[in-house]
TORKOL-4160 file (C-alpha; in steps of 0.2 Angstrom, whole numbers, padded with zeros to 4 digits, m for minus):
131
<pt num="1" X="0551" Y="0431" Z="0573"/>
<pt num="2" X="0563" Y="0442" Z="0584"/>
<pt num="3" X="0578" Y="0431" Z="0579"/>
<pt num="4" X="0573" Y="0431" Z="0561"/>
<pt num="5" X="0571" Y="0450" Z="0560"/>
<pt num="6" X="0588" Y="0452" Z="0569"/>
<pt num="7" X="0595" Y="0441" Z="0555"/>
<pt num="8" X="0588" Y="0452" Z="0542"/>
<pt num="9" X="0596" Y="0467" Z="0550"/>
<pt num="10" X="0613" Y="0458" Z="0551"/>
<pt num="11" X="0613" Y="0452" Z="0533"/>
<pt num="12" X="0608" Y="0470" Z="0527"/>
<pt num="13" X="0623" Y="0477" Z="0537"/>
<pt num="14" X="0635" Y="0463" Z="0531"/>
<pt num="15" X="0630" Y="0461" Z="0512"/>
<pt num="16" X="0627" Y="0473" Z="0498"/>
<pt num="17" X="0609" Y="0476" Z="0502"/>
<pt num="18" X="0599" Y="0492" Z="0498"/>
<pt num="19" X="0591" Y="0496" Z="0515"/>
<pt num="20" X="0577" Y="0505" Z="0505"/>
<pt num="21" X="0572" Y="0489" Z="0496"/>
<pt num="22" X="0570" Y="0476" Z="0509"/>
<pt num="23" X="0554" Y="0466" Z="0506"/>
<pt num="24" X="0544" Y="0453" Z="0516"/>
<pt num="25" X="0535" Y="0439" Z="0507"/>
<pt num="26" X="0528" Y="0423" Z="0512"/>
<pt num="27" X="0515" Y="0410" Z="0508"/>
<pt num="28" X="0503" Y="0400" Z="0519"/>
<pt num="29" X="0510" Y="0400" Z="0536"/>
<pt num="30" X="0524" Y="0410" Z="0530"/>
<pt num="31" X="0511" Y="0422" Z="0523"/>
<pt num="32" X="0505" Y="0424" Z="0541"/>
<pt num="33" X="0523" Y="0427" Z="0546"/>
<pt num="34" X="0525" Y="0440" Z="0534"/>
<pt num="35" X="0510" Y="0450" Z="0541"/>
<pt num="36" X="0517" Y="0448" Z="0558"/>
<pt num="37" X="0535" Y="0454" Z="0553"/>
<pt num="38" X="0528" Y="0469" Z="0544"/>
<pt num="39" X="0517" Y="0475" Z="0559"/>
<pt num="40" X="0532" Y="0472" Z="0571"/>
<pt num="41" X="0544" Y="0482" Z="0560"/>
<pt num="42" X="0534" Y="0493" Z="0548"/>
<pt num="43" X="0548" Y="0505" Z="0544"/>
<pt num="44" X="0560" Y="0491" Z="0539"/>
<pt num="45" X="0550" Y="0484" Z="0524"/>
<pt num="46" X="0548" Y="0493" Z="0507"/>
<pt num="47" X="0533" Y="0481" Z="0503"/>
<pt num="48" X="0523" Y="0466" Z="0508"/>
<pt num="49" X="0519" Y="0452" Z="0496"/>
<pt num="50" X="0507" Y="0440" Z="0505"/>
<pt num="51" X="0500" Y="0423" Z="0497"/>
<pt num="52" X="0487" Y="0412" Z="0505"/>
<pt num="53" X="0490" Y="0417" Z="0523"/>
<pt num="54" X="0480" Y="0428" Z="0534"/>
<pt num="55" X="0484" Y="0441" Z="0547"/>
<pt num="56" X="0475" Y="0450" Z="0562"/>
<pt num="57" X="0463" Y="0463" Z="0556"/>
<pt num="58" X="0465" Y="0472" Z="0573"/>
<pt num="59" X="0483" Y="0476" Z="0567"/>
<pt num="60" X="0477" Y="0485" Z="0551"/>
<pt num="61" X="0483" Y="0502" Z="0556"/>
<pt num="62" X="0500" Y="0495" Z="0559"/>
<pt num="63" X="0503" Y="0493" Z="0540"/>
<pt num="64" X="0501" Y="0511" Z="0535"/>
<pt num="65" X="0515" Y="0517" Z="0523"/>
<pt num="66" X="0518" Y="0499" Z="0517"/>
<pt num="67" X="0513" Y="0494" Z="0499"/>
<pt num="68" X="0504" Y="0478" Z="0500"/>
<pt num="69" X="0499" Y="0464" Z="0487"/>
<pt num="70" X="0489" Y="0450" Z="0493"/>
<pt num="71" X="0485" Y="0434" Z="0483"/>
<pt num="72" X="0473" Y="0419" Z="0487"/>
<pt num="73" X="0465" Y="0405" Z="0479"/>
<pt num="74" X="0446" Y="0405" Z="0480"/>
<pt num="75" X="0445" Y="0386" Z="0483"/>
<pt num="76" X="0459" Y="0386" Z="0497"/>
<pt num="77" X="0455" Y="0372" Z="0509"/>
<pt num="78" X="0470" Y="0374" Z="0520"/>
<pt num="79" X="0469" Y="0393" Z="0524"/>
<pt num="80" X="0451" Y="0400" Z="0522"/>
<pt num="81" X="0450" Y="0414" Z="0509"/>
<pt num="82" X="0440" Y="0423" Z="0522"/>
<pt num="83" X="0457" Y="0427" Z="0532"/>
<pt num="84" X="0463" Y="0438" Z="0518"/>
<pt num="85" X="0446" Y="0445" Z="0514"/>
<pt num="86" X="0445" Y="0451" Z="0532"/>
<pt num="87" X="0462" Y="0459" Z="0531"/>
<pt num="88" X="0458" Y="0468" Z="0515"/>
<pt num="89" X="0442" Y="0475" Z="0523"/>
<pt num="90" X="0451" Y="0480" Z="0539"/>
<pt num="91" X="0465" Y="0488" Z="0529"/>
<pt num="92" X="0452" Y="0498" Z="0518"/>
<pt num="93" X="0443" Y="0503" Z="0533"/>
<pt num="94" X="0459" Y="0509" Z="0541"/>
<pt num="95" X="0462" Y="0520" Z="0526"/>
<pt num="96" X="0477" Y="0510" Z="0521"/>
<pt num="97" X="0490" Y="0519" Z="0510"/>
<pt num="98" X="0500" Y="0520" Z="0499"/>
<pt num="99" X="0494" Y="0504" Z="0489"/>
<pt num="100" X="0484" Y="0489" Z="0492"/>
<pt num="101" X="0482" Y="0476" Z="0479"/>
<pt num="102" X="0471" Y="0460" Z="0481"/>
<pt num="103" X="0469" Y="0446" Z="0469"/>
<pt num="104" X="0458" Y="0430" Z="0471"/>
<pt num="105" X="0461" Y="0416" Z="0459"/>
<pt num="106" X="0444" Y="0407" Z="0454"/>
<pt num="107" X="0445" Y="0388" Z="0457"/>
<pt num="108" X="0463" Y="0388" Z="0464"/>
<pt num="109" X="0466" Y="0378" Z="0480"/>
<pt num="110" X="0480" Y="0382" Z="0492"/>
<pt num="111" X="0494" Y="0382" Z="0479"/>
<pt num="112" X="0491" Y="0400" Z="0474"/>
<pt num="113" X="0509" Y="0404" Z="0475"/>
<pt num="114" X="0512" Y="0395" Z="0458"/>
<pt num="115" X="0501" Y="0407" Z="0449"/>
<pt num="116" X="0508" Y="0422" Z="0459"/>
<pt num="117" X="0526" Y="0419" Z="0457"/>
<pt num="118" X="0525" Y="0416" Z="0439"/>
<pt num="119" X="0517" Y="0433" Z="0435"/>
<pt num="120" X="0529" Y="0446" Z="0428"/>
<pt num="121" X="0518" Y="0460" Z="0435"/>
<pt num="122" X="0521" Y="0453" Z="0453"/>
<pt num="123" X="0540" Y="0456" Z="0452"/>
<pt num="124" X="0539" Y="0472" Z="0442"/>
<pt num="125" X="0527" Y="0479" Z="0456"/>
<pt num="126" X="0538" Y="0472" Z="0470"/>
<pt num="127" X="0555" Y="0478" Z="0464"/>
<pt num="128" X="0547" Y="0495" Z="0460"/>
<pt num="129" X="0544" Y="0498" Z="0478"/>
<pt num="130" X="0556" Y="0507" Z="0489"/>
<pt num="131" X="0556" Y="0518" Z="0505"/>
Protein backbone atom coordinates (compact mmCIF):
# COMPACT_ATOMS: atom_id res chain seq x y z
CA UNK A 1 0.00 0.00 0.00
CA UNK A 2 2.90 2.34 0.74
CA UNK A 3 4.14 1.96 -2.83
CA UNK A 4 0.66 2.46 -4.24
CA UNK A 5 0.18 5.69 -2.29
CA UNK A 6 3.62 6.88 -3.41
CA UNK A 7 2.59 6.17 -7.01
CA UNK A 8 -0.57 8.23 -6.55
CA UNK A 9 1.57 11.14 -5.32
CA UNK A 10 3.98 10.76 -8.23
CA UNK A 11 1.19 10.68 -10.80
CA UNK A 12 -0.54 13.66 -9.21
CA UNK A 13 2.69 15.66 -9.48
CA UNK A 14 3.47 14.59 -13.04
CA UNK A 15 0.03 14.74 -14.64
CA UNK A 16 -2.74 17.32 -14.83
CA UNK A 17 -4.41 16.17 -11.62
CA UNK A 18 -6.47 18.39 -9.35
CA UNK A 19 -5.03 17.60 -5.91
CA UNK A 20 -8.37 18.54 -4.35
CA UNK A 21 -10.19 15.84 -6.34
CA UNK A 22 -8.27 12.64 -5.72
CA UNK A 23 -10.68 9.82 -4.89
CA UNK A 24 -10.21 6.29 -3.59
CA UNK A 25 -12.51 3.49 -4.67
CA UNK A 26 -12.40 -0.26 -4.74
CA UNK A 27 -14.48 -3.38 -4.79
CA UNK A 28 -14.15 -6.60 -2.83
CA UNK A 29 -10.51 -6.93 -1.74
CA UNK A 30 -9.91 -3.57 -3.42
CA UNK A 31 -12.72 -2.19 -1.28
CA UNK A 32 -10.83 -3.36 1.77
CA UNK A 33 -7.76 -1.69 0.33
CA UNK A 34 -9.66 1.56 -0.16
CA UNK A 35 -10.53 1.58 3.55
CA UNK A 36 -6.88 1.02 4.35
CA UNK A 37 -5.63 3.73 1.98
CA UNK A 38 -8.11 6.31 3.28
CA UNK A 39 -7.18 5.73 6.91
CA UNK A 40 -3.46 5.76 6.09
CA UNK A 41 -3.64 9.12 4.28
CA UNK A 42 -6.98 10.73 5.22
CA UNK A 43 -5.99 14.21 4.03
CA UNK A 44 -5.09 12.96 0.55
CA UNK A 45 -8.54 11.85 -0.60
CA UNK A 46 -11.59 13.96 -1.40
CA UNK A 47 -13.94 10.96 -1.09
CA UNK A 48 -14.11 7.21 -0.52
CA UNK A 49 -16.36 5.00 -2.66
CA UNK A 50 -16.30 1.45 -1.31
CA UNK A 51 -18.10 -1.58 -2.73
CA UNK A 52 -18.56 -5.00 -1.09
CA UNK A 53 -15.45 -4.85 1.04
CA UNK A 54 -15.01 -4.20 4.70
CA UNK A 55 -12.74 -2.28 6.98
CA UNK A 56 -11.60 -2.23 10.58
CA UNK A 57 -14.26 -0.65 12.80
CA UNK A 58 -11.52 0.32 15.27
CA UNK A 59 -10.30 2.84 12.69
CA UNK A 60 -13.66 4.65 12.35
CA UNK A 61 -12.36 7.92 13.79
CA UNK A 62 -9.58 8.04 11.16
CA UNK A 63 -12.09 8.78 8.38
CA UNK A 64 -13.29 12.09 9.81
CA UNK A 65 -13.59 14.68 7.07
CA UNK A 66 -13.84 12.17 4.20
CA UNK A 67 -17.22 11.82 2.47
CA UNK A 68 -17.95 8.09 2.20
CA UNK A 69 -20.33 6.04 0.04
CA UNK A 70 -20.63 2.31 0.72
CA UNK A 71 -22.48 -0.30 -1.36
CA UNK A 72 -23.01 -4.00 -0.67
CA UNK A 73 -25.23 -6.84 -1.88
CA UNK A 74 -27.36 -8.39 0.86
CA UNK A 75 -26.77 -11.91 -0.51
CA UNK A 76 -22.99 -11.54 -0.80
CA UNK A 77 -21.41 -14.94 -0.16
CA UNK A 78 -17.80 -13.82 -0.65
CA UNK A 79 -17.58 -10.85 1.71
CA UNK A 80 -20.24 -10.93 4.41
CA UNK A 81 -22.43 -7.83 4.45
CA UNK A 82 -21.80 -7.69 8.19
CA UNK A 83 -18.35 -6.25 7.40
CA UNK A 84 -19.84 -3.06 5.97
CA UNK A 85 -22.69 -2.94 8.47
CA UNK A 86 -20.07 -2.97 11.25
CA UNK A 87 -18.18 -0.14 9.53
CA UNK A 88 -21.31 1.96 9.11
CA UNK A 89 -22.24 1.46 12.77
CA UNK A 90 -18.70 2.32 13.91
CA UNK A 91 -18.59 5.42 11.71
CA UNK A 92 -21.97 6.58 13.02
CA UNK A 93 -20.88 5.97 16.61
CA UNK A 94 -17.69 7.95 15.97
CA UNK A 95 -19.82 10.87 14.74
CA UNK A 96 -18.55 10.60 11.18
CA UNK A 97 -18.76 13.73 9.09
CA UNK A 98 -19.27 15.25 6.54
CA UNK A 99 -21.30 12.58 4.74
CA UNK A 100 -21.91 8.86 5.05
CA UNK A 101 -24.03 7.08 2.44
CA UNK A 102 -24.84 3.37 2.67
CA UNK A 103 -26.76 1.25 0.17
CA UNK A 104 -27.66 -2.42 0.40
CA UNK A 105 -28.92 -4.21 -2.70
CA UNK A 106 -31.58 -6.84 -1.84
CA UNK A 107 -30.92 -10.23 -3.42
CA UNK A 108 -27.57 -9.17 -4.91
CA UNK A 109 -24.56 -11.43 -4.38
CA UNK A 110 -20.91 -10.35 -4.52
CA UNK A 111 -21.24 -8.54 -7.86
CA UNK A 112 -22.68 -5.35 -6.38
CA UNK A 113 -20.25 -3.24 -8.41
CA UNK A 114 -22.31 -3.67 -11.56
CA UNK A 115 -25.33 -1.99 -9.96
CA UNK A 116 -23.14 0.63 -8.31
CA UNK A 117 -20.99 1.72 -11.24
CA UNK A 118 -23.97 2.01 -13.61
CA UNK A 119 -25.76 4.47 -11.30
CA UNK A 120 -25.51 8.07 -12.48
CA UNK A 121 -25.94 9.36 -8.94
CA UNK A 122 -22.78 7.56 -7.81
CA UNK A 123 -20.55 9.50 -10.19
CA UNK A 124 -22.47 12.74 -9.68
CA UNK A 125 -21.86 12.36 -5.95
CA UNK A 126 -18.22 11.32 -6.37
CA UNK A 127 -17.23 14.11 -8.74
CA UNK A 128 -19.01 16.71 -6.61
CA UNK A 129 -16.62 15.96 -3.75
CA UNK A 130 -13.50 18.05 -3.23
CA UNK A 131 -11.25 19.07 -0.39
